[in-house]
C-alpha positions in Angstrom: -17.2 -22.4 13.4 -13.6 -23.0 13.1 -11.0 -20.3 14.0 -9.7 -18.0 11.5 -6.2 -19.2 11.8 -5.0 -22.5 13.6 -1.4 -24.0 13.7 -1.2 -27.7 15.2 2.0 -29.2 16.1 4.1 -27.1 13.7 7.5 -27.9 13.2 9.9 -25.7 10.7 13.4 -24.2 10.5 16.0 -23.6 7.6 18.1 -26.4 6.5 19.2 -28.8 9.4 18.2 -26.1 11.9 15.0 -26.8 13.8 13.5 -23.6 14.7 10.0 -24.1 15.8 9.5 -27.4 17.7 5.5 -28.3 17.5 3.9 -25.1 18.4 0.3 -25.1 18.4 -1.9 -21.7 18.6 -5.1 -20.6 17.6 -6.3 -17.1 16.2 -10.5 -16.9 16.6 -12.2 -14.9 14.2 -12.2 -11.0 14.4 -9.4 -11.6 17.4 -6.0 -9.8 17.7 -3.7 -12.4 18.9 0.1 -10.9 20.1 2.8 -13.3 19.3 5.7 -12.0 21.9 9.0 -13.4 22.6 12.9 -12.6 22.5 14.7 -12.4 19.2 15.4 -15.8 17.7 12.2 -17.4 19.7 10.5 -18.2 16.2 8.1 -15.3 15.7 8.8 -14.4 12.3 9.6 -18.3 11.4 5.7 -18.9 12.5 4.4 -15.8 10.2 6.4 -17.3 7.3 4.9 -20.8 7.8 1.5 -19.1 8.0 2.3 -17.1 4.7 3.5 -20.1 2.6 7.0 -18.4 2.2 8.5 -21.6 4.5 7.3 -24.9 4.4 6.7 -26.6 7.6 8.5 -30.1 7.9 5.4 -31.2 10.2 2.3 -30.3 11.5 -1.2 -28.4 10.2 -1.8 -24.7 9.3 -5.6 -24.1 8.7 -7.5 -21.1 7.4 -11.0 -21.3 8.4 -10.7 -25.0 8.7 -8.9 -25.7 5.7 -5.5 -26.8 5.5 -3.1 -24.3 3.8 0.4 -25.4 4.9 1.4 -26.9 1.2 -0.4 -24.2 -0.5 2.0 -21.5 -2.6 2.5 -18.3 -1.1 0.4 -16.7 -4.0 -2.3 -19.0 -3.4 -2.3 -18.3 0.3 -2.5 -14.6 -0.2 -5.3 -15.0 -2.7 -7.4 -17.1 0.2 -7.1 -13.8 2.3 -3.8 -13.9 4.2 -2.0 -10.9 4.1 1.8 -10.2 5.6 3.6 -7.1 6.4 6.8 -8.3 6.7 9.8 -6.9 9.1 11.3 -4.5 6.5 8.1 -3.3 5.2 8.1 -5.1 1.7 7.5 -2.2 -0.6 8.5 -1.5 -4.2 11.2 1.6 -3.3 11.6 2.3 -7.1 8.1 2.7 -7.6 5.8 5.4 -7.0 3.2 5.5 -3.7 0.7 5.2 -6.3 1.8 2.3 -8.0 2.8 0.4 -4.8 -0.8 0.6 -3.7 -2.1 0.0 -7.5 0.1 -2.9 -7.6 -1.9 -4.4 -4.3 -5.4 -3.6 -5.3 -4.6 -5.7 -8.9 -3.1 -8.6 -6.8 -6.3 -8.7 -5.0 -9.5 -10.8 -6.0 -12.0 -8.9 -8.5 -10.0 -5.9 -9.2 -11.1 -3.3 -11.6 -11.0 0.4 -12.1 -13.7 1.3 -9.8 -12.1 -0.9 -7.1 -8.5 0.8 -7.5 -10.2 4.1 -7.3 -12.1 3.1 -4.4 -9.0 1.7 -2.4 -6.8 4.7 -3.3 -9.6 7.1 -1.9 -9.8 5.0 1.3 -6.0 4.8 1.9 -6.1 8.6 1.5 -8.3 9.2 3.7 -6.9 6.9 6.3 -3.5 8.0 5.5 -3.5 11.8 4.3 0.5 12.1 4.3 0.3 9.2 1.7 -2.1 11.0 -0.3 0.2 14.1 -0.7 2.9 11.9 -1.7 1.6 9.5 -4.6 3.7 10.6 -7.1 7.0 10.2 -4.8 8.9 7.2 -5.1 8.3 5.1 -2.2 12.1 4.6 -1.3 12.2 8.3 -0.5 9.5 8.1 2.0 10.5 8.4 5.8 10.5 5.3 7.7 7.0 5.8 9.1 5.7 6.8 5.9 7.0 3.7 4.2 5.4 1.5 7.1 1.9 3.3 6.3 2.6 2.3 2.8 3.1 -1.1 3.6 0.0 -1.3 5.9 -2.1 0.2 3.4 -1.1 -2.3 0.6 -2.1 -5.1 3.2 -5.6 -3.5 3.7 -6.5 -2.8 0.1 -6.4 -6.4 -0.2 -9.2 -6.6 2.6 -7.5 -9.5 4.0 -9.0 -12.4 6.3 -6.4 -12.5 8.3 -3.5 -9.7 8.6 -0.4 -10.7 9.9 2.0 -7.7 10.9 5.7 -8.3 11.8 7.2 -5.7 14.0 5.5 -2.7 12.1 6.8 -0.3 15.0 10.6 -1.4 14.6 12.9 1.8 14.3 9.8 4.4 14.2 9.4 7.5 16.4 7.1 6.9 19.1 4.7 9.5 17.6 4.6 7.6 14.5 4.0 4.3 16.3 1.1 5.8 17.7 -0.4 6.9 14.6 -0.1 3.2 13.1 -1.8 1.8 16.2 -4.6 4.0 15.6 -5.1 1.9 12.7 -4.8 -1.2 14.5 -7.3 0.0 16.7 -9.8 0.8 13.9 -9.0 -2.6 12.1 -10.1 -4.2 15.6 -12.9 -2.4 15.7 -13.9 -3.4 12.2 -13.6 -6.9 13.1 -10.3 -7.8 11.4 -8.8 -10.8 12.5 -4.9 -9.9 13.3 -1.9 -12.0 14.3 0.5 -9.5 15.3 4.4 -9.6 16.6 5.2 -6.4 18.3 8.4 -5.1 20.4 6.3 -2.5 21.9 4.7 -4.6 24.9 2.4 -1.7 26.0 0.9 -1.5 22.6 0.6 -5.2 22.0 -1.1 -5.7 25.6 -3.5 -3.1 25.0 -4.7 -4.3 21.6 -4.7 -8.1 22.1 -7.2 -10.5 23.0 -4.8 -13.2 23.4 -1.0 -13.3 23.7 1.2 -16.1 23.1 4.9 -16.1 24.2 7.3 -18.1 22.2 10.7 -19.3 23.9 13.3 -21.3 21.6 10.6 -22.3 19.2 7.9 -23.7 21.8 5.1 -22.0 23.5 6.1 -20.8 26.9 2.7 -19.2 27.7 -0.5 -18.6 26.3 -3.3 -16.6 27.8 -5.0 -13.1 28.3 -2.9 -9.7 28.4 -4.1 -9.6 32.2 -2.5 -13.1 32.7 0.4 -12.3 31.1 1.1 -9.1 33.3 1.0 -11.3 36.5 3.0 -13.7 35.2 6.3 -13.8 37.0 7.4 -17.2 35.2 7.4 -15.5 31.6 8.7 -12.2 32.4 12.3 -13.1 31.3 11.1 -13.8 28.0 10.0 -10.8 27.2 13.1 -8.6 28.4 
């Protein structure tokens, strides 16, 4: 069985500036893979390549063995890749309910029954959102907006869920609540590629860790190996 996601010798950048210099990584089916490294290492660029919002200059991106690096972002999303971007990516002028329903309509095989089921499931997972269905998303707290961003991704039932710094700027208690959902997703067998600033959470949930530095893979291994790898400690500070 091919991995859920695989990047092979991927190079990418912006204009004449190359950010990724031939990186390769594997995300096995049902695993949680943490992508770590300092600011500017290429983590967000990697997620953009996978999601189709940035076309690589060379290399291959495979979803369950099929190449997707030249497909549109919308086609990749329909194929089952969901991204929660840094900055959350919600519609701030729309209500919480509208944000969720738009995500459901974008999913495959959406109908009235599936929209009701998805809304019920989100309210059960995030009761605070259930209390704010008629509220404009832009008026939610930062933590609530991140819950909404996560819920929008989940209603699409993605084959691969990518999360870019979901804890950024949030209080520790909210971060803990969000990672309770990550734990539930892992238990359910969801394949996750996680970019995260909180190393404690990343190392707790990850099966495999990659460390990027200056657009190259500086380390690949299990969390226990990373904790003892003095050579890469500087890349994570």
